[in-house]
C-alpha positions in Angstrom: 0.1 0.0 -0.3 1.2 3.4 -1.0 2.0 6.0 2.3 2.7 9.4 2.4 6.2 8.8 2.5 6.4 6.9 -0.9 4.2 10.1 -1.8 7.1 12.4 -0.5 9.9 10.8 -1.6 8.7 10.8 -5.1 7.5 14.0 -4.5 11.3 15.1 -3.5 9.4 17.0 -0.4 8.9 16.5 3.1 6.3 14.7 4.8 5.1 17.7 6.4 4.7 19.3 2.8 2.1 16.0 1.4 0.4 16.7 4.8 0.0 20.5 3.7 -1.1 19.5 0.5 -4.1 17.6 1.5 -5.1 19.3 4.6 -3.9 22.6 4.3 -3.2 23.6 0.7 -3.1 27.5 1.3 0.1 26.9 3.3 2.0 25.8 0.1 3.2 27.0 -2.9 0.9 26.5 -6.7 3.9 24.8 -8.1 4.9 22.5 -5.3 1.1 21.7 -5.0 1.0 20.5 -8.4 3.6 18.2 -8.0 2.6 16.8 -5.2 -0.8 15.7 -6.7 0.3 14.7 -9.7 2.6 11.8 -7.6 -0.6 11.4 -5.3 -2.6 10.5 -8.9 0.4 8.7 -10.3 1.1 6.5 -7.1 -2.7 6.2 -6.5 -2.3 7.3 -2.9 -5.2 7.3 -0.4 -5.3 8.7 2.9 -6.2 6.5 6.0 -9.1 8.1 7.7 -8.5 6.6 10.6 -5.0 7.7 11.1 -6.3 11.5 10.6 -9.1 10.7 13.1 -6.4 9.6 15.3 -4.5 12.7 15.1 -7.0 15.1 15.6 -8.5 13.2 18.6 -12.0 13.5 17.3 -14.0 10.9 15.1 -15.6 12.2 11.8 -18.3 9.2 12.4 -22.0 9.6 13.6 -23.7 6.0 14.3 -27.4 6.3 13.9 -29.2 3.5 15.8 -32.6 2.9 15.1 -35.5 0.5 16.2 -36.5 -0.9 12.4 -34.9 0.3 9.5 -37.8 -1.8 7.9 -39.6 1.4 8.6 -39.7 3.8 6.1 -40.1 6.5 8.6 -36.8 5.9 10.1 -35.3 5.8 6.8 -36.6 9.4 6.6 -34.9 10.3 9.7 -31.8 8.1 8.9 -32.1 10.7 5.1 -32.7 14.1 7.7 -29.6 13.5 9.5 -27.1 12.2 6.8 -28.1 15.5 5.3 -26.9 17.6 7.7 -23.4 15.8 8.8 -22.7 15.4 5.5 -22.5 19.4 5.1 -20.2 19.4 7.8 -18.2 16.9 6.3 -19.2 14.4 8.7 -20.3 10.3 7.9 -23.4 8.7 9.6 -23.5 4.5 9.9 -26.8 3.3 10.4 -27.5 0.8 12.8 -30.6 -1.6 13.3 -31.4 -2.5 17.4 -34.4 -4.7 16.1 -36.2 -3.4 18.6 -34.5 -5.3 20.9 -33.1 -4.3 24.2 -29.9 -6.6 24.1 -28.6 -5.8 20.4 -28.9 -2.4 21.4 -26.5 -2.8 24.1 -24.2 -4.4 21.3 -24.7 -1.7 19.3 -23.9 0.9 21.7 -21.0 -0.8 23.1 -19.4 -1.2 19.4 -20.0 2.7 19.0 -17.9 3.2 22.2 -15.4 1.0 20.9 -14.9 2.4 18.0 -15.0 6.4 19.5 -17.5 7.8 17.5 -18.0 11.5 17.3 -21.4 10.8 18.4 -24.7 8.6 18.8 -27.9 9.5 17.5 -30.5 7.1 19.3 -34.0 5.7 19.4 -33.9 3.6 22.4 -35.5 0.1 22.4 -35.0 -0.2 26.5 -37.8 1.9 28.5 -35.7 2.1 31.0 -32.5 4.0 29.6 -30.4 1.7 31.2 -28.5 1.2 28.2 -27.6 4.7 27.7 -25.5 4.3 31.0 -23.0 3.2 28.9 -22.5 6.1 26.9 -22.5 8.4 30.2 -20.1 6.7 31.5 -17.8 6.9 28.2 -18.6 10.1 28.0 -20.0 9.6 24.4 -22.6 12.4 24.0 -25.8 11.5 22.2 -29.4 13.1 21.3 -32.6 11.2 21.3 -34.8 10.8 18.6 -38.0 9.8 18.2 -37.8 10.0 22.6 -37.9 12.9 25.0 -35.0 13.0 27.1 -36.7 12.3 31.3 -34.3 15.3 32.1 -32.2 18.6 31.1 -28.3 15.9 30.9 -29.2 15.4 27.5 -30.6 16.3 23.7 -34.2 15.0 22.2 -35.8 15.6 19.4 -39.5 14.1 19.3 -43.1 14.8 18.5 -45.6 15.3 20.3 -47.6 11.5 20.6 -50.7 12.7 22.5 -51.3 15.4 19.8 -50.8 13.0 17.0 -52.8 10.3 18.7 -56.3 13.4 19.7 -55.9 14.4 15.9 -56.8 11.0 14.7 -59.8 10.6 17.8 -61.1 14.1 16.5 -61.3 13.0 13.2 -62.7 9.7 13.8 -65.3 11.0 16.3 -66.4 13.9 13.7 -67.0 11.4 11.3 -69.4 10.0 13.4 -67.6 6.7 14.8 -68.8 5.6 18.3 -66.9 2.2 18.1 -63.2 2.6 17.7 -60.7 0.3 17.9 -56.6 1.0 18.7 -54.0 -1.4 17.3 -51.0 -0.6 19.5 -47.8 -1.7 19.9 -45.2 -3.2 22.2 -46.3 -1.1 25.3 -43.0 -0.5 26.5 -42.7 1.7 24.0 -43.7 5.7 25.1 -44.9 6.7 21.8 -47.5 3.9 21.8 -48.8 4.8 24.9 -49.0 8.8 24.4 -50.8 8.3 21.2 -53.6 6.2 23.2 -53.7 8.8 25.5 -54.1 11.4 23.3 -57.2 9.1 21.5 -58.6 8.9 24.6 -58.8 12.4 25.1 -60.5 12.7 21.9 -63.1 10.4 22.7 -64.1 12.1 26.2 -64.0 15.7 24.3 -66.8 13.9 21.9 -68.9 12.8 24.7 -67.5 8.8 24.8 -65.9 7.0 27.4 -63.1 4.4 27.9 -65.6 1.9 26.9 -66.1 3.0 23.4 -62.6 2.2 22.8 -61.2 -1.5 22.2 -57.6 -1.9 22.5 -56.0 -4.7 20.7 -51.9 -5.2 21.2 -49.4 -6.0 18.7 -45.9 -7.3 19.4 -44.7 -5.7 17.1 -45.2 -2.4 14.4 -44.9 -4.1 11.4 -47.0 -5.1 8.6 -46.9 -8.4 9.9 -48.4 -7.8 13.0 -51.2 -5.4 11.3 -52.5 -8.7 9.9 -52.3 -10.2 12.7 -54.5 -7.8 14.9 -57.2 -7.5 12.0 -57.4 -11.8 12.2 -58.9 -10.8 15.9 -60.4 -7.5 15.1 -62.7 -9.8 12.3 -63.5 -12.1 15.5 -64.8 -9.5 17.5 -68.5 -9.8 18.2 -69.5 -6.6 18.2 -67.0 -4.6 15.6 -65.9 -1.2 16.0 -66.5 1.0 12.8 -62.9 2.6 12.8 -59.5 1.5 14.0 -56.4 3.6 14.4 -53.4 2.2 14.2 -50.1 3.0 16.2 -48.3 3.3 13.0 -48.9 2.9 9.3 -47.1 -0.4 8.7 -50.1 -2.1 10.9 -52.3 0.1 9.2 -51.3 -1.5 6.1 -51.6 -4.5 7.1 -55.3 -4.3 8.8 -56.1 -3.3 5.4 -54.8 -6.1 3.6 -56.9 -8.0 5.4 -59.9 -6.5 5.6 -59.8 -5.7 1.8 -59.3 -9.9 1.4 -62.1 -10.4 3.4 -64.8 -7.9 1.4 -64.7 -5.2 4.0 -65.1 -2.2 2.2 -63.1 0.7 3.5 -63.6 3.4 4.6 -67.7 2.4 4.2 -67.7 -0.5 6.9 -64.6 0.2 8.7 -62.3 3.4 8.7 -58.7 3.1 9.0 -56.3 5.6 10.2 -52.1 5.1 10.8 -49.2 7.5 12.0 -46.1 8.1 10.5 -47.5 9.0 7.0 -44.9 7.0 5.4 -44.4 7.2 1.9 -46.9 3.6 1.1 -49.5 5.7 2.6 -50.7 7.3 -0.1 -49.8 4.1 -2.7 -52.5 1.7 -0.9 -55.0 0.2 -2.4 -57.4 2.5 -0.3 -55.5 5.6 0.5 -54.6 5.6 4.1 -55.3 8.8 6.5 -52.3 9.1 8.8 -51.0 11.3 11.4 -47.8 12.8 9.6 -44.4 13.0 11.4 -41.5 15.3 10.0 -39.4 12.3 10.4 -36.8 13.9 7.8 -36.8 17.0 10.5 -36.1 15.2 13.3 -33.5 13.8 12.0 -31.9 17.0 10.8 -32.1 18.6 14.3 -30.7 16.0 15.9 -28.1 16.0 14.0 -27.5 19.1 14.7 -27.7 19.0 18.0 -25.3 16.7 17.7 -22.9 18.5 16.1 -22.8 21.6 18.3 -22.7 19.8 21.3 -19.3 18.1 19.9 -18.3 21.2 17.5 -15.7 24.0 18.2 -18.2 26.0 20.3 -19.2 22.8 22.4 -18.7 24.8 25.5 -21.3 27.2 24.3 -23.9 24.0 24.0 -27.1 23.9 26.1 -28.8 20.7 25.9 -32.2 21.1 24.3 -35.8 19.0 24.1 -37.3 19.7 21.1 -40.5 18.6 20.5 -42.0 18.9 16.9 -46.2 19.1 16.1 -47.5 16.2 13.7 -50.6 16.8 11.4 -53.3 14.9 10.5 -53.1 14.1 6.7 -57.1 12.6 5.6 -57.4 10.5 2.4 -60.2 7.9 1.7 -59.3 5.0 3.8 -61.6 7.2 6.7 -63.2 9.8 4.7 -67.7 9.8 5.7 -69.5 7.9 3.5 -73.1 8.8 3.2 
């Protein structure tokens, strides 16, 4: 492998001059720059980024750990973070915990070993215990799609109580008096908050908790949605509307009820959450509560860069909460 010493020898300059041509070209005359760059091209030299980071004492790698890369919501979060980091000369690596606390712990330990610049993380562990490894080794991190429990860390999240209320008000306003909530794993705060908002909307419409049928899904994916829909169809007094904790669940529900010959929205209205790209493209376009996923990723990356940048001493931890919006489509439009 060609090293910087080989370039210096071939160009007849010092190693320091080659380093300046690569990192601080303004310190080198144009004639010397041209000669060194010609040698670099001829020899095919590529600088060692790991060695550069070791000398600089700070990595240019930011790690993003999400719950489920199979969910397009997290793909959009990653896009927002990657775009912001790239503009700052940083690289984002993405890992998937698969909603597993043990997998999350493995990845967080690996990030510490790799001495990454910082971590953007949507925790799978509801207790936050897995984050202690980052705190102990002083690795900066920002919570994504989760509110930090105190003022000791930054977080970027969405007001999911408001999101659940938006869905509930829409369904109650359309005349529905018995509504199902297909939730996800109960340890996820987002799932609980969306249920709280839904119950608030029911109460505003003069409906009590008995108007809500909750069907718990083990995961937040299409297969879990299909399973929940099968259980829903077996209920004696079937609800006229269903609100799902995310769009993947809603798409699974839509598949099953459509195959069963149940008309959507005439016989069953469906509302999802996230407004992923596939929502509008469903066989019946899906009404959904939109989360600004890319904006969440962008803001999280900005906070992390501020905390790890040259002005880190002036950084103050922030808990940014974004607002969702309801996007109404054919799956819940009132029918005459």
